C-alpha positions as CSV (number, residue, x, y, z in Angstrom):
1,M,20.5,-24.7,-1.4
2,Y,23.0,-27.2,-2.8
3,A,24.9,-24.3,-4.3
4,I,25.0,-22.4,-1.0
5,Y,26.0,-25.6,0.9
6,E,28.8,-26.4,-1.6
7,Q,29.8,-22.7,-1.7
8,Q,29.3,-22.6,-5.4
9,G,28.2,-19.0,-5.7
10,D,28.4,-19.0,-9.5
11,Q,25.5,-21.4,-9.6
12,L,23.2,-19.0,-7.8
13,S,23.0,-16.8,-10.9
14,L,20.8,-19.6,-12.4
15,F,18.0,-18.6,-10.1
16,E,18.2,-14.8,-10.5
17,G,15.6,-14.8,-13.3
18,E,13.1,-16.7,-11.2
19,Q,13.6,-14.3,-8.3
20,E,12.8,-11.3,-10.5
21,E,9.5,-12.9,-11.4
22,L,8.3,-12.9,-7.8
23,V,5.9,-10.1,-6.6
24,D,5.7,-9.6,-2.9
25,I,2.1,-9.1,-1.6
26,N,3.2,-5.7,-0.1
27,E,4.4,-4.7,-3.5
28,A,1.1,-5.6,-5.1
29,E,-0.9,-3.8,-2.3
30,E,1.3,-0.7,-2.8
31,Y,0.6,-0.8,-6.6
32,M,-3.2,-0.8,-5.9
33,R,-2.9,2.1,-3.4
34,L,-1.0,4.1,-6.0
35,L,-3.6,3.3,-8.6
36,Q,-6.4,4.4,-6.3
37,R,-4.6,7.6,-5.5
38,E,-3.5,8.6,-9.1
39,N,-6.3,7.0,-11.1
40,P,-9.4,6.6,-9.0
41,D,-11.7,6.1,-11.9
42,E,-9.7,3.1,-13.1
43,F,-9.5,1.7,-9.6
44,E,-13.3,1.9,-9.2
45,R,-13.8,0.3,-12.6
46,I,-11.6,-2.6,-11.5
47,A,-13.4,-2.8,-8.1
48,D,-16.8,-3.0,-9.7
49,L,-15.9,-5.9,-12.1
50,R,-18.2,-8.8,-11.8
51,D,-17.0,-12.2,-10.5
52,G,-16.1,-14.8,-13.0
53,I,-14.4,-12.4,-15.4
54,R,-11.8,-14.0,-17.7
55,T,-9.1,-13.1,-20.2
56,A,-5.9,-14.4,-21.7
57,K,-2.4,-13.0,-22.3
58,P,0.8,-14.1,-24.0
59,S,3.1,-15.6,-21.5
60,D,6.3,-17.7,-21.3
61,T,4.5,-19.8,-18.7
62,K,1.8,-21.8,-20.5
63,G,-1.4,-22.7,-18.7
64,L,-3.9,-20.7,-16.7
65,Y,-4.4,-18.7,-13.5
66,V,-7.6,-19.0,-11.3
67,F,-8.5,-16.9,-8.2
68,C,-11.2,-18.6,-6.1
69,Q,-12.9,-17.4,-3.0
70,A,-15.4,-18.6,-0.4
71,G,-16.1,-16.0,2.2
72,R,-12.8,-14.9,3.7
73,Y,-11.0,-18.0,2.4
74,R,-9.2,-17.1,-0.9
75,Q,-6.8,-19.2,-3.0
76,L,-4.7,-18.5,-6.1
77,F,-4.0,-21.4,-8.5
78,L,-1.4,-21.6,-11.2
79,A,-2.1,-24.6,-13.5
80,D,-0.3,-26.0,-16.5
81,Q,-1.7,-26.5,-20.0
82,D,-3.5,-29.7,-18.8
83,G,-5.2,-27.9,-16.0
84,E,-3.0,-29.5,-13.3
85,V,-2.2,-27.2,-10.4
86,I,1.6,-26.5,-10.3
87,S,1.7,-23.7,-7.7
88,R,-0.3,-21.8,-5.1
89,D,2.6,-19.5,-4.1
90,M,1.2,-16.0,-4.0
91,A,4.5,-14.3,-4.9
92,G,5.2,-16.7,-7.7
93,V,1.6,-16.6,-9.2
94,L,1.5,-12.7,-9.0
95,G,4.8,-12.6,-10.8
96,V,3.5,-14.8,-13.6
97,I,0.3,-12.8,-14.2
98,R,1.9,-9.3,-13.9
99,C,1.8,-7.3,-17.0
100,G,1.8,-3.7,-18.2
101,P,-1.3,-1.6,-18.9
102,K,-0.7,-1.7,-22.7
103,L,-0.5,-5.4,-23.1
104,E,-3.3,-6.6,-25.5
105,A,-5.5,-9.6,-24.5
106,V,-5.5,-12.6,-26.7
107,N,-8.2,-15.3,-27.4
108,L,-9.0,-17.9,-24.8
109,P,-7.3,-21.3,-25.5
110,N,-9.4,-24.3,-26.3
111,G,-10.8,-26.1,-23.4
112,Y,-10.3,-23.1,-21.1
113,N,-13.7,-23.2,-19.4
114,A,-13.4,-26.9,-18.5
115,Q,-10.0,-26.4,-16.9
116,V,-11.3,-23.5,-14.8
117,M,-14.3,-25.6,-13.7
118,R,-11.9,-28.4,-12.8
119,I,-9.9,-26.1,-10.5
120,K,-13.1,-24.7,-9.1
121,R,-14.3,-28.2,-8.1
122,L,-10.9,-28.8,-6.4
123,F,-11.4,-25.5,-4.5
124,E,-15.0,-26.6,-3.5
125,E,-13.6,-29.8,-2.0
126,E,-11.0,-27.9,0.0
127,V,-13.7,-25.6,1.3
128,K,-15.8,-28.6,2.4
129,H,-12.8,-30.1,4.1
130,R,-12.0,-26.9,6.0
131,Q,-15.6,-26.5,7.1
132,A,-15.8,-30.1,8.3
133,E,-12.6,-29.6,10.3
134,R,-14.0,-26.4,11.8
135,D,-17.3,-28.0,12.7
136,H,-15.5,-31.0,14.4
137,A,-13.2,-28.7,16.3
138,V,-16.0,-27.7,18.6
139,S,-15.5,-30.0,21.6
140,L,-18.1,-30.8,24.3
141,I,-17.4,-31.1,28.0
142,Q,-18.5,-34.2,29.9
143,G,-21.5,-32.5,31.4
144,Q,-22.7,-31.4,28.0
145,R,-22.3,-34.8,26.4
146,Y,-24.3,-36.3,29.3
147,V,-27.3,-33.9,29.2
148,L,-27.4,-33.9,25.4
149,R,-27.5,-37.7,25.4
150,E,-30.3,-37.7,28.1
151,L,-32.2,-35.1,26.2
152,R,-32.2,-37.2,23.1
153,Q,-33.6,-40.2,25.0
154,T,-36.3,-38.0,26.6
155,F,-37.3,-36.6,23.2
156,G,-37.7,-40.0,21.8
157,Q,-40.0,-41.0,24.6
158,A,-42.1,-37.8,24.5
159,D,-45.5,-37.6,22.9
160,D,-46.4,-34.0,23.6
161,E,-45.3,-31.7,20.7
162,E,-44.9,-28.7,22.9
163,W,-42.7,-30.7,25.3
164,K,-40.6,-31.8,22.3
165,A,-40.2,-28.2,21.2
166,R,-38.9,-27.2,24.6
167,I,-36.4,-30.1,24.5
168,N,-35.2,-28.9,21.1
169,I,-34.5,-25.4,22.5
170,L,-32.6,-26.9,25.4
171,N,-30.6,-29.1,23.2
172,E,-29.6,-26.2,20.9
173,A,-28.8,-24.0,23.9
174,F,-26.6,-26.4,25.9
175,R,-24.9,-27.7,22.8
176,T,-23.7,-24.2,21.7
177,I,-23.5,-22.0,24.8
178,N,-20.7,-22.8,27.1
179,T,-19.6,-20.8,30.2
180,A,-17.8,-21.7,33.3
181,A,-21.0,-21.3,35.5
182,I,-23.1,-23.4,33.2
183,N,-20.4,-26.1,33.0
184,R,-20.4,-26.3,36.8
185,E,-24.2,-26.8,36.8
186,L,-24.1,-29.5,34.0
187,N,-21.3,-31.4,35.8
188,R,-23.3,-31.4,39.0
189,L,-26.3,-32.9,37.1
190,C,-24.0,-35.5,35.6
191,R,-22.6,-36.5,39.0
192,N,-26.1,-36.8,40.5
193,G,-27.2,-39.0,37.6
194,M,-30.4,-37.1,37.0
195,T,-32.4,-38.4,34.0
196,G,-35.8,-38.0,32.2
197,Q,-38.3,-35.3,33.0
198,P,-36.6,-34.2,36.3
199,L,-33.4,-33.5,34.3
200,T,-35.3,-31.6,31.6
201,V,-36.9,-29.4,34.3
202,A,-33.5,-28.8,36.0
203,L,-32.1,-27.8,32.6
204,A,-35.0,-25.4,32.0
205,A,-34.3,-23.8,35.3
206,I,-30.6,-23.3,34.4
207,Y,-31.6,-22.0,31.0
208,N,-33.8,-19.3,32.7
209,Q,-31.3,-18.6,35.5
210,H,-28.5,-17.8,33.1
211,N,-30.5,-15.9,30.6
212,M,-29.6,-18.4,27.9
213,S,-32.5,-17.3,25.7
214,E,-30.9,-14.0,25.0
215,A,-27.5,-15.6,24.3
216,L,-29.1,-18.2,22.0
217,E,-30.9,-15.4,20.1
218,R,-27.7,-13.4,19.6
219,Q,-26.0,-16.5,18.4
220,R,-28.8,-17.2,15.9
221,S,-28.8,-13.7,14.5
222,G,-25.0,-13.7,14.1
223,R,-24.8,-17.2,12.5
224,K,-23.9,-17.2,8.8
225,E,-24.5,-19.7,6.2
226,H,-21.5,-21.5,4.7
227,P,-20.0,-19.3,2.0
228,I,-20.5,-20.4,-1.6
229,P,-17.2,-21.1,-3.4
230,G,-16.8,-19.1,-6.6
231,V,-14.3,-18.0,-9.2
232,V,-13.4,-14.3,-8.8
233,C,-11.3,-14.2,-12.1
234,S,-9.1,-16.3,-14.3
235,E,-6.6,-15.9,-17.0
236,G,-5.3,-18.1,-19.8
237,L,-1.5,-17.9,-20.3
238,V,-0.8,-18.7,-24.0
């Protein structure tokens, strides 16, 4: 950028070598499509490889590459010889690990597994942080906050187990199911200051009127557990 600003075009040649090492994601995808078309057996062999596979290759860049995944969240890591992450840039990382089909693998360097696990722990923390942000992104309207607070108090005062079970269902339904019609009903209950058992009975009526049991069941069946972070593959660069 300095070279461009100072109009020193001759200095731009210093970066030409780095640009040649970049691999655009479209280029990588096109290579895989070509492999699938021209050598389907090899493509299937690669697709069937187990997670956690590892190897090493000679490279001018010393360190390691790790590919981590948790559900649909994926991350490439390029680390130095001490295991410190130096890049997550996809084009740059793909450029470093690119090699020809005839390149022979070499022995894994000392301490390789520990460095991979260190990066995996870093990825796990990132996954937890992303999930926490996603969970807290769900905001409740005023009517929801009101009825949920009152349901907690009613639950604490209840002795009948069947009544408690009904309150738990109402709590789950009105916390997660949110439509304009239901919001209007909840805001009305909030304005009227309804509490205790009368509020619970009114919520049960709304629950039945709006067929919330079906929506709740669909939501439960579609709910997935948090994905488990793992290492798809890694490579030592020696």
